[in-house]
N, C-alpha and C positions, 0 to 999 in steps of 0.2 A: 778263724778267730778274729773278733772285732778289736779295734784299738782300745787299749785300756791304760789309764794313767797309773803311776806307781809312786808310793811314798813309804819311807822307812821310819817307823815310830821310834822315838828315843825314850819313851816312858809309857806307863799304862795310861796316865791321864792324857798324854799327847795322842796315843792311839785312839782312845775313845773320842776325843775332840775332833780328830781327823775324820773318823767315820761319821760323826754327827753332822759335820759340815758338808758331807756328800752322801745323801741317802741311798744312792745307788752303789756305794762302795762296800767292800767286805774285807775281813782280816785274811792275811796269808801267813800260814805257818809252814808245815811240810809241803802242803799243796799236792799230795799224792793222789787225791780224788778230785780236788777242786780244779786243778789245771786240766785234767781229762775232760771234765764237764764243760769247761770253758771252750775247749777245742771243738767239742760237739755242739756248741751253742745251746746247751741245755740250761746253763746259767750264764748270765751276761752282765757281770758287774762293770760299772763304768770306771772303777778305780780299785786298786789293791793296796792295802795298808800292811806292810811287812812288819810282823811283830817278833821276828826271830832274835832281835838284839835285846829284847826285854829279859830281865833277870827272873825268869819263871821256869827254869829247867832243873831245879834242885829237888832231891828226894830227901826228906828229913823226918826223923821221929818226932811225934807229938807227946806232950806230957800225958801220962796215963797209958802209953803203949800203942797209940795209933800211929798213922803214917800220913804225911802230906806229900803228894806227888805234884810237882809243878806242871802246869798245863803244857809247857814247851819241852818237858822231858821226853826224849825219844823212846819209842816202844822197846827197841832193842836194849837200851840202857836200863830201863826200869826192870825188864825181865831178868837182868843179871845182878840186881842189887841184893846183897845177902839177906837183908831183913825181909824183902819180898819173897825170896825163894824159901826162906825158913818159916815165916809166919803166914804167908798167903800163897802157898804153892799153886792154888787154882788160878791166881792172877798171873803168875809167872808163866805157867803153861799156856794160858789163853793168849798171852802176848806172843809167845814163840810160835803158836799155831795160827796166828792171825794174818800173816802175810809172808812174802819172801824176805830174805835178809836185806835185800836192797831197799825195799819199802819200809821195813822196820827201822832201818837206820835213819830214814827221813821223817817218818810219820810221828806226829806229836800226840801226846795223850789227850789233850783237849780236842785236837782235830779228829781223833778217832771217835770221840763221842758225837761229834757233829757231822760225821760222814753221811752221805746221802745213800738212798737205797740202790740196789743193783738191778732193779726191774728193767728189763729190756725196753719196755714201752716208755718208761720215764727217760731212758738214755737215748732213745732213737731221735728225739727232738721233733717228731711229726705225729705220732700216734696220740689219740685222745688220752690224756693223763691228768687226773685231778691234782696230783702233786705239782706238776709242772705248770698246768694251766687250769686253775680251779673252775669247776663247772663243766668241763669238757667230757667227763666220763672216765671210766676205768677199763682200758682195753684188756686187762688181764683177767677180768671176771669170766669172760667166755673165750679167752685166747690161750696163749701158751703160758701155763701157770704151774708147771712142775716144781719150780723152785720157790713158789710163793707161800704165804702164811696160811695157817689153819687156826691160829689163835689171835684174838685181838683185832679181827678184821671188821670191815663195814662194807656196805654196798658202794662205797666211794673209793676204797683202796684195800688191796690185799698184799701189798709189797712187804717183803721181809726185811727186817733190820739186819745189816750185814756185820756188825761188830762182834768180835769174840771177847775182847777185853771188857766191853760193857756188860756182858753176861756175868762175868766174874764179879765185877764191881756192884752189880745189882744184888747178887747173892750175898755180898759182904755189907750191904747197906751203906754204901759210900755217900758222901756229901759233895756236891759240886759247888765250889767257891767262885763267885763272880764279882766283878766290879763294872759299874755302868753309870749312866746319867743319874740314876737314883741312889747311887752309893753302892755299898757292899751287900751281897746276899749269900746265903748258904742254902742251897736247894737240895733237899733229899733226892737221891737218884731215882726213887720211885716216881717223883713228880717231874723229873727232867725230861723223860721221854713221853710224848703225848700220843695216845691212841688216835687213829685217823678219824673216827667218827664222821662228822659232816665237814670237817676242815682238815683233810689230809695234808694240805700244803703247809700247815703249821705243825712242826715236829718237836719244837722245844718252846719253853715259856720265856725266852730271852727277849729283852727289849732291843730296839735298834741301838747299836753301839755297845751293848753289854758283852763283856769279855770274860771267858773262863780263865781264871788265874791259877787254880789248883784243884786237885781232887783229894779229899780227905777220906782215908779208910780207917774206920774205927777199930779199936782193939777187939779181937774176935778169937778167943781161945779155940773155938770149934774149927776155925779155918786151918789150924795146924795139920789137921787130918782132912785134906781136901784135894780135889783134882778137877781137871777140865777134860772132858771127853768130847771129841769132835768127829762126827761121821760125815764123810764127803765122797764125792764121786771119784776123786783121785787123791793120793796122799800128799802131793806137792802143790802148794799154792792154789787152794780152791776154797770157796765159801762153803759154809756148813749147810748140809741138808737137815741135820739135827745135831744139837750139841747140848751138853749139860755141865754146869758148874755145881759140884756137890761137896758138901762138908758135913761130917757127922761126928757126934760124940757118943760113945758107947759106955755104959756103966752096967756091969753085971748082966750083959746080954740084952740090955734095954737101950733103945735109942733115946738118949737124954736130950739131945738137941740135933736139929738138922737144918741145913740151908740148901736150897735148890733153886737154880735159875736155868732157863732154857734159851737156846739160840737156834736160829735157822728155821724156826717154825712159827714165829710170831711177828707182828708188825712192830714190836718193841722188844728189847731184852726182857724176857718174861720171868718174873718171880713166881715160882710154882708154890703158892701158899696153900692150895688145896692139898697137894701132895705132902707138904711139910706137916700139916695138921694130922694126916694119917700116920705119918712116921713117928712123930714125937710121942714118947711113952709106949711105943709098941716094941714087941720082942723082935730082934733081928731075924730076918728070914726072907726067902724068896717070895713067899706069899704076900707079906706086907709090902715089899717093894712093888710087886705087880699091882696090888690094890691101890697104892699111892699113884702109880703111873696111870691106871685106868681113871682114877678120880680126877686127875689133872686134865686129861685129854677128853673127858666127858663133854666138855663145852666146845670142842673143836668144830670148825665149820670148813670141811674140805670142799674143794671145787675141782671137778674134772681130773686133771693130770696129777694133782698133789694129794690125792686121797691116801696114797701109800705113806704119807708123812705121819699120819696118826699112829699107825702101828710102829713105824720107825722111831718116833719120839718115845713111845712107851718102852720099846726095847732099849733105847739109849738110856732112859732113866734107870731101868732095872740094872743094866750092866754097870752104869756109873756108880750106883749105890753099892753093888756087890764089890766093885773094885775098891771103893772107899773103905768099906768094912774090912776088906782083906788086908788093908795097909797095916793093921795091928795097932796095939796101944789103946789107951783110953782118953786120948786128947779131947 
């Protein structure tokens, strides 16, 4: 690991100014992914600005019933907040399934959204990788790609987004609150994760120095009846091969509302809007669940070793919907 300077920010404005004064610097929160990548020389910041002393770790209710989660709130803490468990169970479950207890105690909510892909070619530091070195190519296209994406891909990148919590937040329509050189911004989470397209190295629309300060989760009655289902190679501490954040509202046997987002199969946390359109207004049943799953995966682009993910994702969707309906009630 190369030498790196260190500064401890005393306020949000101070943190932003420190980053702007050194274009090669980056923020440091939990560091659970960042430090690993520095050790591998995949990322090489010249300076780290420690933001852990900033007052951004609160979880508070918003007027109207929503929730504001501070960017420095730790994953393990948020997963146990009663209002999260009661109103947004899919988020609490995604947080608990997202990492080992040790990592959850360290990892921040803002950092979780910013974590980098787990593609082996990105992390080895030497293989051609458009995320690490734009224009060099994507080794995964014809290489070892069992864990890679089948949705949202391009000829420049097929790396899968690793976050579990982000999948639930996408299903819930969260807003990412930031402060930066241009002031405050509220970014819909659908706009926060960028598809790779021709610029896979650009994963978020943030300016240099722009800092996530909070994540707002809007009121969502449908989320009372929700869950997060994660399918992985092993039950303990493993990234998703396929996952689904599902919320449904049932009225007289009809799906009055549905929220569905997918993880483990796409280059970004994937809002399954095609499936949602099939579900809304349909009568509850295995057939409509299957139809919705087929519709969502119809645009998948599997490559070599990850072809199995198409069927796996469809099965994950069907199972998650059946589990959500079986929860009972008409929430």
